[in-house]
C-alpha positions in Angstrom: 125.3 110.6 105.6 127.8 112.0 103.2 126.6 114.9 101.1 129.1 115.7 98.3 127.6 118.8 96.6 124.4 120.6 95.7 123.1 118.5 92.8 120.5 121.1 91.6 118.0 123.7 92.6 114.5 123.0 91.4 112.4 126.0 90.2 108.7 125.6 89.5 107.6 127.4 86.3 104.2 127.6 84.5 106.0 127.1 81.2 109.5 126.0 80.4 109.2 127.6 76.9 108.4 130.9 78.6 111.0 130.6 81.3 114.0 129.5 79.2 114.6 132.9 77.4 115.3 134.5 80.8 117.9 131.8 81.8 119.4 131.6 78.3 119.2 135.1 76.8 119.4 137.2 80.0 121.6 135.1 82.3 123.6 133.4 79.5 123.0 129.8 80.6 122.5 127.0 78.2 119.7 124.4 78.5 121.4 121.0 77.9 118.4 118.7 78.4 114.6 118.6 78.5 112.8 115.5 79.6 109.5 114.3 80.9 109.2 112.2 84.0 105.7 110.8 83.4 105.2 109.2 86.8 105.9 112.5 88.5 103.7 114.5 86.1 106.5 116.9 85.3 108.6 118.1 82.4 112.1 119.2 83.3 114.7 121.4 81.7 118.3 121.5 83.0 120.8 124.3 82.9 124.3 124.3 84.5 126.2 127.0 86.2 129.6 125.9 87.5 129.1 122.4 89.0 125.5 123.2 90.0 122.4 122.5 87.9 119.2 124.5 87.8 116.1 122.3 87.1 113.1 124.0 85.7 109.9 122.1 86.6 106.7 122.4 84.5 103.6 120.4 85.5 102.2 118.1 82.8 99.0 117.6 84.6 96.6 120.0 86.5 96.8 117.5 89.5 100.6 117.3 89.6 102.6 118.4 92.5 104.2 121.3 90.6 100.8 122.6 89.5 99.6 122.5 93.1 102.8 124.2 94.3 102.4 127.0 91.7 98.7 127.4 92.6 99.5 127.8 96.3 102.8 129.7 96.1 103.3 130.9 92.6 106.4 130.2 90.5 109.7 130.1 92.2 112.2 127.9 94.1 110.6 124.5 94.7 113.4 122.5 96.3 117.1 122.0 96.8 118.8 118.7 95.9 121.9 117.3 97.5 124.1 114.6 96.0 124.5 111.7 98.5 127.8 109.9 98.1 126.9 106.9 100.3 123.5 106.2 98.7 120.0 107.5 99.0 118.7 104.4 100.8 121.4 104.6 103.5 120.7 108.3 103.9 116.9 107.7 104.3 117.6 105.1 107.0 119.9 107.4 108.9 117.6 110.4 108.6 114.5 108.5 109.7 116.5 107.3 112.7 117.1 111.0 113.5 113.4 111.7 113.4 113.3 113.4 110.0 109.9 113.0 108.3 110.3 111.3 104.9 108.1 111.8 101.8 109.8 108.8 100.1 110.5 105.8 102.2 112.6 104.3 99.4 114.5 105.8 96.5 112.7 106.2 93.1 113.8 107.1 89.6 114.0 110.8 88.8 115.1 113.0 85.9 118.5 112.2 84.4 118.3 108.6 85.7 119.1 109.6 89.2 117.8 107.7 92.3 116.0 110.3 94.3 114.0 110.7 97.5 112.4 113.7 99.2 112.4 114.9 102.8 109.3 116.6 104.2 109.8 120.4 104.7 108.3 120.1 108.2 111.5 118.3 109.2 113.9 120.5 107.1 113.2 124.0 108.4 110.7 124.6 105.6 112.8 123.6 102.7 111.7 120.7 100.5 114.9 118.7 100.3 115.7 116.1 97.7 118.5 113.5 98.0 120.1 112.3 94.7 122.4 109.5 93.8 123.8 108.8 90.3 123.8 105.0 90.1 126.4 105.2 87.3 129.0 106.9 89.5 131.4 104.9 91.5 131.4 105.5 95.2 
């Protein structure tokens, strides 16, 4: 598996509208995209600092995974995402072979058109880990 960089850090928030002023007015970052990923029951907002993105995650449903996360743990860091240069599917096969518990057995579409898959925190020392691949980038 060839990780190229941290793609983004996902932060669970109750409200993107309420969270954005901190990131924009206090930290001086700029939100460049907001989108809804309906099948994941989430609305996302992206900000960039250097080459790394921050993804704010707001649940669009009371039974969504972000709503459950906030209910159990409160707002805060939800996951870290790594860009996989040799493809998410290849990484999943390799990691499963090494005994890593997968949440996703195959890549699925995520925000910004990325192919994504999650690894279970029980296999990643407690950190929900996302693998990302931009299908528009050449390898």
